[in-house]
N, C-alpha and C positions, 0 to 999 in steps of 0.2 A: 140466249147466252150472255153472260156478263163477264167482265174482265176480273180475273181472280189473282193474277200475278203480273208483275212488271219487271223489266230488266233494262239497264242502260247499256247500249252498244256504242263504243267509240271507235269508228274506223280511222285508221291512220297509216300513212306510208311515208317513206323518206324521199321518194323520187317525185317531189312536187315540181311541176314544170315552171311555175313562176318564182318559187322561192325554195330551192332544194334544201332538205334537212330542216325545214322551218320548225317542225314539231319538237326538235331538240334544241332550238334556240333558247338561250337563257333569258328568263324574265323574272326579275325580282329574286334572283338566286336559285331558281328552279327551272328545269326544262319545261317548255310550254306544255307538252303532253302530260307531264306530271301534275301541273296546275289544273288542267282540264279534268283529269281523273279524280283528283282530290276534291274539286268542286262538285262533281257528280256524286261522289260518295257522301256528301252532306245532305243530299236530297232525301225526303221522306217517302217511303213507298217501295222503290225498286229493291228487289232481292239481291241484286248484284250489279257491279259496274265492270264491264268486260271490254278489254282492248281487242279489236279485230284488225290484224295486220299481216302483211307479207314479209315483214322485216324481223329476222332473228335478233338483231340488236335491240329493237323496241320490245320484243318479247322478253328478253332477259331483263331489261330495265323495269318493265311493268311488273313482272313477277317479283323482282327484288323489292318493289314498293308495295307488294301485297295484293296485286290485282290479277285476276284470272285472264288468260289470253287464249284466243282462238286464232289459229293460223289460216290465212286465206291465199288465194291465187294472186300472182303478180298481174294478171291480165284484167282484174276488175277495173272498170272504167269510171266508177263513181263510188261514193261512200255507201249509198243505198245498195248497190250491187254487191259490195263487199260484205255487208252484214247479212244481206239476203242469202248469200252463199253458205252461211252457217246458221240460218234461221232456226233449224231444229235444235242445234246445240245451244243456242242462246236461250230458247224457250225451256229446254230441259234444265239448264242451270237455274232458272228461276223457280223450277219445281223441285230441284234437288233429285232429278231422275236421270236415268241413262236412256237416251233416245233410241238406242239399238234394241231396247227391250219393249218398245211401244208396238202395239198392233195398229192397224190403220185407223180404227175408230178412236183409239187413245190419242194418236197423233193429231187427228182432225180436231178433237176436243181441246187438247192442250194449246194448239196454235191459236184457235179462235178465242180462247179465254186468257190470252197473254198479250200485254202491250209491250212492244219493243221501242224504246226511246233512242233515237239516233242523234247523238251529239257529235259534231265535228271536232276533230282534234286540234283545231286552230282557234278555239274560243277560250282564251286563258282567263277571262273575267266573267265566265258564265255564272249566272245567279242560280244557286241550287233550288230556290223557290220556283223558278220557271220549270224545272224538271218535275218537281212535285205537282205543280199546277197541270202539267201535261198528263200525268197519271190520273189526276182527279177528273180531268175532262172526259176521260173514257168512262168514268163511273157515274158522273152526274147527268149525262145525257140519256134521254129515254131510249134511243136506239144507239147501240155501240157503233161509233164511227169507224170507217176504214182507216182514215189517216187524220191526224190532228197536228196543227202547227201554230206557233205563236206569231202574232204580227204586232207592229207598233206604229204609232202615228208619226209620219215624217215631218221634219222641219222644212220650211220653204227652200232652204239652201241645199237640200239633198235630193229634191224631187227629180232633178235632171242629171244626177250623177249616175253614170252607167255602172259604177262599181257597187251601187246600192240596189238590191233587188226589190222591185215593187210588186205588190199584190193587189189585184183588182177584186173587190169583195161584192158579193150579192147582199141584198138587204138582210138576209138571215145569217150572214157571216161566212157563207161558203166562198171558197176561193174560186173565182171564175178564170183567172189567168195569172201567171207570174211573168215578169219582164224586167229587162234592164232599162227599158224606156219608161218614160212617165206615162202612166195609164190611170184614168182615161184622158184622152185628148180633149181639150176644151176649145171648141170651134170659135173662131172670130175673136179670140182673146190672146194677148201676148203671153208666151209661156211663163214669163216671170210673174204673171198675175194669176196663174191657174189655181194656186192654193187658196185664192179668195173665193173660189166658186165650188170647191168640193174638197173632201178629205182625201189625203194620199196615205197609203199604208206601206210600210216596209216589212220585209220578211226576215224574221230571226231564223238563221240557218239550222233549225232543229225540226225533226219530225217524230211523231209518235205513230207507229204502225200497229194495227192489229196483226197478230202473228201470222195468220193465214194469208193476209194480203201481202205481207213482206215475203213469205215463202214462195209466192207466185210471181215474184218480180221477173224472173227469166222468161215467163210466159207472156209478158206484156209485149205488144207489137212495137217495132221500131218507131221512134218519134222524131219526125222532121223538125218539129218545134224545139225539142230538146237539143238537137244538133245545132240549130241556128242560134239559140240563146245561151247554150251551155248551162242549162238549168234542168237537173234531173227530175224535178217534180212535174215537169211538163209531160213526161211519159205517163204519169198517172192521170193527168187531166185528159190527154188524148185517148187514153184507154177507157175513159168514162167513169173513173173513180171520183167520188166526192171527197174533197179535202176540207175538213172543218177547221175553222180558225178561232182563236180567242186573243183578246188584246192584252198586252203587257206594257209596263212603263219602261221606256228606254229600249236600248238594244244591247247586244253583246258583241263587242269588237271581234271581227274575224280577221286574222292576220294572213294576208295574201301577198303583201309587198314589203320591201325594205322600209318604206315610209310608215306603214302600219306597224311593223315590228318596233321601230323606234318610238312610235306613239305608245305602244303597249309597255315598253320599258319605262317611259316617262310616267305612265299611269301607275306602274308598280312602285315607283319611287315616291309618289305623291303621298 
């Protein structure tokens, strides 16, 4: 099976615990979520950019901007869970079909042949080329991966920042673990010098799911590691899925705090 279609899903809600209504915060004259949707629309490959939300207000705005919207439950605990709840509809949009008319065989084929790119709604400076590269990763590999995510080389002053998610990589680029702590630990060396002994990788908060993997999200067992680190990708790791990575230059600022929001506004004015 090869990937034949792709779609971008942007999960968003207003009830953010750390920064409520952040996706509507104005950055450079536009609401943050509009900037994210517009940047995604510049990518090459995806058939559609879809907002997935539980907010009628966000639905009305996105539709006014020309983007399709899928409504989700308020109970979704993560962005991945939110888009997984409408996986069939997302895949159907990329094929221009009605999922209600699929038989079981067609559903299985369509899901396995579609890449769903999950872009968080708090990344106002997302590079469209990264979305394009994620789609390309599914096509260029000999075996279609279950999940793909971009990583970037960390600078020394960010290695020990718990707000920066770190990725531990195998020699072939597989993600072995994700953490808010610096990994790997370098024994008998002062933490400030760890970067001199190994490379550290940060995680860009985007995922590309094969459609059938995303649709099975609710079947994954509960993940104690996900609960401890508050990192949804650990549910996949604990369930035995391989997460493939590829390097990108730099990172995309995620806005989770007032300080990061002010930083984003300064960047927009520069």
